[in-house]
Residue, then its C-alpha position, 0 to 999 in steps of 0.5 A: m672395765n665396762i660394767a654395762a658390758l659386765i652385767q649383759s655378760l652375767s645375764a648370758f651366763s645366767w641364761v645358758a646356766f638356766v637352760a641347761v639346769l631346765f635340761v637336766v630338770f626335764t631329764r630327770i623327770a623323763r627317767k622318773q627321778p626326783a628333781k625338787g632340788i634341781g627345780t629350785l635352782a633352775f627357778g633361781l638362775l630364771a630370776l637371777a637371768i631376768i634381773f641381769s637381763t633387766i639390769g643389762a638393758g637399762l644400762v649403757f656405756i657411752q665411750p668418750e668418742e660417742r654420743g647416744v641418741v635415745i629412741s624412747a616410746f614414751s616420748p611424743t617424738g620418739y626420741r629424748d631431746t638431749v643426747l647420751q653424753p660419755g659415762l654409764r647411762w641409765v635408760i628404761p629397759f626394753v622400752e628405751q633404745v640407744r643408737l650410738y654415733p662416733i664424733s671422733r675424725q673420719t675419712y671418706t676417700m675417693s681413689a683410682q688405687p683399688s686399695e685406698g678407698q671405701r670402694s673398690g677399684d677405680d672411684s676417682i671423680r671424673a670431671r670436665t674443665r673449662d676448655g672441655q678437658e677431662v680430668f681424673i681426681d682422687s680426693s679424700v674428705i676428713y670430717a666429723i659428726n657435730p656433737d650438738q647436732v646428733i639428734d638432727l643427723h639421726i633424723r635425717w640420716q641415720d648411719r647412712y651419711d657417709e654414703e649417701l651424703v659425704r660421697p655425692l657432696v663431694r663428687g658434685i663440688i668437685r666437678d662443678a669446681a673443675s668446670q670454672y677452670s682450664i686444665e692448666e690452672i687446675v694443674s699448676s697456676k690454680r691448684d691452690e685455689f681450686k682446693l680452696r674453692i672446693a673446701e669452702e663450698l663443702s664445709t658450707k654443705l656438710a654444715d648444713n647436714d649436721l657435720l664439720l669439715i676438718d679438711f680436703v685433700l686433693r690427692d692426685i690429678h691425672f688425665s686421659e692417655e691422649y692428653a697425657a701423651a700430648v702434655e709429654q710431646k708438649q714438654i719434649a718440645e719445650q725442653q728442646a726449645l729451651q736447649a737451642q736458646f740456650v746454645v744461641e745465647q751461649k754463641k752470644q756469649e762467646p765473643e763477649q767472653a773473647r772480649q772480656v779475656a783480652q781485655g783482662e790480658a791487656d789490663a795485665i800487661v798494662i799492670r805489669a808495665e806499671g808495676d816494672a816502671k814504678a819499680r824501677i823508679i823506686q830502684a833509681q831513687a834509691e840508688a841516687e839516695a845511696l850515692q848521695v850518701i856515698a859522695q856525702v861520706l867520701a866528702e867528710n872522710p877523702d882518705l876512705l876512698t884510698y882505704e877501700y881500694i888498697q883493701k881490694l888489692s891482693p894482700n901478697v902484693e907489697v907496694m910502695f905508694l908515693p905521692n899523687n904526683a910521681p909517675f907510677i901505676f897507682p896514681l894515689p892521693e899523698n899517703q904512704v903505708t906506715g913502716s915503708e921507706p921510699i925506693p930511690g931513683q923510682 
């Protein structure tokens, strides 16, 4: 709990109690009633209120995100040379006062949207580019008080640094930077360079005035209605030109595509023909090798041909095979079927 705040609360309660008891005392005196004990209580509450008020005026609790500047009537300069650091601190009651300054990050926004910035309404920054075009820029500055220079900031700006320092610095630097670029460069090709230029200049200016730049945010860039309409028409024309160019290129590519298709079909025919030819060659080679094997087998087994021939005949045919020189329908080699007798006169 903040002890300084607690003591100040006790001081306020003591004063309220003293006033209430004092009212009772005067009421009893007016009614000619004894008020000796109540009067003593009133004096006790008065002393307690004075003690608590004195202690409360001397105790100051500094939050971790704050620094305190002591305004002192005892100092020749009117203030202490050192700032109060976080924690419970003591100053001379009723003679010294403490001004608190936040050292945490703060944001100042200037935007066309009424609910985004510190000021209501359109607070965007209007600037002129190098080619005379008007642009409207939304931006945010994130900054902090330099903890080592809080006293200097108090002397120079006190609590007016946001409206009287940060705001005019940002608006002026953005306008100066915009005048160095064309509108096309700000919007597209040199947007990052434009933002970096603003941030570097702003960092230097804020540092000269005891502030630290944390970040500069280029939120949005918009144009006048006339220029926006011109940009839209230009983009439409560019899209139409690109579409026409695409159609032309497509027409140019159609003959090439047809040629490639025809070439592919011709190549496929050649490949199929080559494949068929190779297949026939392989088949002929296989057949030749097969015939060669058959011829060799027949040369080694001459009766095999006769056997195969007989096997092809119907099993119901009963016939006697005679020598090769006999005038029969089936001239065969000189072989006979076992168990058969020659037929006389045939």
